[in-house]
DRENMAR-72505 format. One record per residue (C-alpha): residue in three letters; x, z, y. Coordinates in steps of 0.2 Angstrom, whole numbers, plus 5000, padded with zeros to 4 digits. Layout:
<bados>
ALAXZY;...
</bados>
This chain:
<bados>
MET546255445578;ASN545455275579;LYS544855225561;GLU545255045566;LYS547155085566;ARG546955125547;ASN545854975544;ILE546754875530;GLN545354745527;ILE546254625538;VAL547854655529;ALA547054625512;GLU546154475518;THR547854405525;GLU548754435509;SER547354375498;LYS547854195501;TYR549654235495;LEU549054315479;THR548954145472;LYS550854155469;ILE550554305457;LEU548754285451;ASP547654145445;LYS546254075455;GLU544854175447;ASP545754335450;VAL546054295468;LYS544254255470;HIS543754425462;PHE545054515473;LYS544254435489;SER542554495483;LEU543154675481;ILE544054685498;PRO542554785506;GLU542554905491;LEU544454915491;LYS544454955510;ASP543255095506;THR544255165492;TRP545855165502;MET545055255516;LYS544255395505;LYS545555415492;GLN546255595490;VAL547855625499;PHE548555805497;ARG547455945492;THR545655985495;ASP545056155501;THR544556195483;GLU546256155477;MET547156255491;ARG546156405485;PHE546256395466;SER547756295463;VAL548956355476;LEU548356525481;THR548156585463;ASP547656765460;ASN549056795448;LYS550456745460;TYR549656795476;GLY548556945472;THR548457025489;LYS547756955505;ALA549456975513;ALA550256865499;LYS548956735502;TYR549156745521;TRP551056725520;GLN550956585507;SER549656495519;VAL550956515533;ARG552256425522;GLU551056285517;GLN550456255534;ASN552256245541;THR552756125527;HIS551356005533;PHE551756035551;GLU553555985549;ASN553055835539;LEU551755775552;ILE553155785565;GLN554355685555;LEU552955565551;SER552755545569;PHE554555495572;GLU554455375557;ALA552855295565;ARG553655275582;THR555155195574;ASN554055075564;ALA553055025579;VAL554654975588;GLU555254875573;ILE553554785574;LYS553854735592;LYS555654675587;LEU554954575573;GLN553654495584;LYS555054445597;LYS556154375582;ILE554654265576;ASP554354195594;LYS556154145596;GLU556554095578;LYS556753905576;ASP557053895557;PRO555353895548;LEU555953985533;GLU556754125543;ARG555154135553;GLU554154155537;LEU555254295531;PHE555054385548;GLU553154355546;ILE553154435529;GLU554154585535;LEU552954605550;GLU551454605538;GLN552354735528;LYS552754845543;ILE550954835549;TYR550354895532;GLU551655035532;GLN550955085549;ALA549155095543;SER549855205528;ASN550755315540;GLU549255345550;LEU548155385535;VAL549455505529;ALA549555585546;LYS547655615546;HIS547755705530;ARG549355805535;MET548355865550;ARG546855905539;GLU547956025528;VAL548756095544;ALA546956145550;GLY546456195532;TRP547856325531;ALA547456385549;LYS545656425542;LEU546356515527;LYS547556615537;LYS546156675548;GLU545156715533;PHE546456815524;ASN547056905540;ASP545857055540;GLY547057175549;SER547557265534;PHE549357205533;ASP550857155545;ASP550656975550;LYS552256975560;ASP553557015547;VAL553456935530;ASN554557065522;THR553357215524;HIS552057155511;GLN553257095498;ALA553657255489;GLU551757275485;SER551357085482;TYR552857055471;LEU552557205461;TYR550757145457;ARG551456975453;LEU552757035442;GLU551557145433;GLN550456995430;MET551856895423;LYS552357035412;ALA550657045405;CYS550756865400;ILE552356885390;THR552056835371;PRO553256825357;ALA553456645361;THR554056675379;PRO555956625380;GLN557056775381;ALA557856715397;GLU556156715405;VAL555756885398;ALA557356955404;ASN557056885422;ILE555256945423;VAL555657125417;GLY557357135426;GLN556457095443;LEU555057205439;GLU556057355435;THR557257325449;LEU555757325461;LYS555057485454;ARG556757565456;VAL557057515474;ARG555257565479;LYS555557735471;SER557357765477;GLY556857745495;GLU557857585498;LEU556257505505;LEU555757655515;PRO556057585532;GLN554857435530;MET553557535520;LYS553557665534;LYS553457525547;LYS551957455538;ARG551057625537;ILE551357665556;LYS550757485561;HIS549057515552;GLY548857695557;HIS549457775541;ARG550657925545;
</bados>
């Protein structure tokens, strides 16, 4: 993606002359002097999560204690950003058409005040487009980041085609971790929910209700 598409310096410089309506002259002068720095800040600000945050904040060991659990959560995270990226593409295309329509309106408008309103709306749409393009860049970064993590966790030890096959093991670990964190101050409803799910999962594992998928998992990975 061309960085010039996301260059807001021109927008900032254009808007600076109108800031006199809401700022005093000294503040406007200070703002103008900060435009290069503000452009740099806007470009490098954090949008969404870093690789570090993906690993310790999203894929926490107490919630996703197995490689399978981390892999499948990575699938969910990647898909969320993929879908949002596609939606953002539709929004950006719509915005681009609206920009063209506004440019036509400005060319045809005879009333100076109406033209001025269209020009303000156009400047706002141009800024929105730059914002969309910056967000899209970071959506793509997350899509690629989760692809990297999926590859890292997928070591062949679990079924990467059916999410159901890992859940009995992964949820058992997760619920046991949650139970270990229960204190006298933990709300009774939360305790009941954790213990209820844990005991139910243990029962269905023991009773054989999960036998078909557990058997499928063993056969897939060579355990008979």
